C-alpha positions in Angstrom: -3.8 -5.2 -3.9 -1.0 -7.1 -2.2 1.6 -6.9 0.5 4.8 -7.9 -1.2 8.3 -9.0 0.0 7.3 -9.8 3.6 7.4 -13.0 5.6 3.8 -13.9 4.6 1.0 -12.7 2.4 -0.2 -10.5 5.3 3.1 -8.7 5.7 5.2 -6.5 3.3 5.2 -3.4 1.1 1.8 -2.2 -0.1 1.3 -2.5 -3.9 -1.8 -1.8 -5.9 -2.5 -3.3 -9.3 -3.1 -0.6 -11.9 -3.6 -3.1 -14.7 -2.9 -6.8 -15.1 0.7 -7.5 -14.2 1.6 -3.8 -13.3 1.9 -2.9 -9.6 2.0 0.6 -8.2 4.2 1.1 -5.1 2.9 3.3 -2.3 5.3 5.9 -0.9 5.7 6.6 2.8 3.8 9.8 3.7 0.7 8.9 1.5 -1.0 6.7 4.1 -2.5 6.6 7.5 -3.9 4.0 9.9 -7.3 4.0 8.1 -5.6 2.8 4.9 -3.7 0.0 6.7 -7.0 -1.1 8.4 -8.7 -1.4 5.0 -5.8 -3.2 3.4 -5.6 -5.8 6.2 -9.4 -6.3 6.1 -9.6 -6.7 2.3 -6.8 -9.3 2.4 -8.5 -11.2 5.1 -5.5 -10.6 7.4 -7.0 -9.2 10.5 -5.9 -5.8 11.8 -2.7 -3.8 11.3 -0.1 -4.6 13.9 2.7 -2.5 12.5 2.9 0.2 9.9 6.4 1.3 8.9 8.7 2.6 6.3 10.7 0.0 4.3 13.7 0.7 2.1 12.6 1.4 -1.4 12.4 -1.5 -3.8 12.5 -0.6 -7.4 10.2 -3.5 -8.4 7.2 -1.2 -9.0 7.3 1.0 -12.1 5.0 3.7 -10.7 3.9 5.1 -7.4 0.5 6.0 -6.1 0.4 9.7 -5.6 -2.2 9.7 -2.8 -4.2 7.1 -1.0 -6.4 8.0 1.9 -8.9 5.8 3.7 -11.1 6.6 6.7 -10.9 2.9 7.8 -14.6 2.0 7.4 -14.3 1.2 3.7 -14.7 -2.5 2.7 -12.3 -2.2 -0.3 -9.3 -0.1 -1.0 -11.0 1.0 -4.3 -13.5 2.9 -2.2 -10.8 5.1 -0.7 -9.7 8.5 -2.1 -6.9 8.1 -4.6 -5.6 10.9 -6.8 -4.0 8.8 -9.4 -0.5 7.8 -10.4 2.6 9.9 -10.4 3.8 10.8 -13.9 7.3 9.9 -12.8 8.3 7.9 -9.8 9.7 10.0 -7.0 13.1 9.4 -5.6 11.6 8.4 -2.3 13.9 6.2 -0.3 11.0 4.6 1.7 7.8 2.8 0.9 4.9 1.9 3.0 5.0 -1.5 4.7 2.3 -3.1 6.7 2.2 -6.2 9.0 -1.3 -7.4 9.7 -2.3 -9.7 12.5 
């Protein structure tokens, strides 16, 4: 789990490790406030201050198909995830989070 490409480790595009060295991007539309709350908590970065769409960055080879958290989970791994897309979508935007 990381926030990548932002101004600090607590700001940037959400990416999730699928295996060592391989990061899955998270597309806009597959998230909610609960997910951002869990991400910020797990990273030790406080609470979400801003959740927004960022221009797609082709750095991640695959995208998470669905990621849903209630917001009470301690770890992102405890949230509902349906798996990886077989082919990355042509989404122009990815999820970005800025934590406090």
